[in-house]
C-alpha angles and dihedrals in degrees: 000000000000130000088251090073094068137038123272112245116209115216131199130174121219111180108302094346129090113207120200131187128196125183135193137175109221124202097226143079126287090241093054094046091049090050090051090054097045115024121087095222090053099041091060090059094064112005119021143298110284148093140254121205106218101226134081106274092021119136120267107196128170127167118203094193095182094056099030092238114143122190112202112165143120133264107252099182135014135174109171114246090005121050136022123172132177137141120271093221145091131231113304093014125114117265115268103182114210120194127192118195123181132179138163117271106184107295091341137065127248110217120192121186121190127181134182120211128192120243115283096029120120103253091178092058093044093052092045088055090051091048088055093048092047088054087052090049092053091048093048091050088052089054095249107099115197136199120254105295098230096178091055089048093053094047093047092046092053093046093048093047089052090048092050094047089055093056 
């Protein structure tokens, strides 16, 4: 599998934090992309069962039953149809802020995802997981939900780890 089959994450290091940014252009409306990021019945189609309360301080809960990962955090920023931020972590875990930004781009939607990971965490693996879930998001928006694309994940993980080791 070549790099062309997944997005190109951009990494920066700031002190003990690795920041990563992934971008996609989605062929759908702003309303539908926002719903996919925020509504329980849409989240389950591409991410995990859960709910996000759309107010600062609201609960952001996702349960990845297959892997045992539980996200239980709070919304830290929200601008309807534009920005959603919460931590990708559970109780007692370090903060891993995750920020979704969407905006119109002609008849499509520009989606930018940024995440910050503490020192020592595998940023290559994290971004590969997000690449896979963004592929699932695009498929769900097209009305053809897919299972987690593990081959894409493995190829992206290896490429990102190599990219990070060269920094």
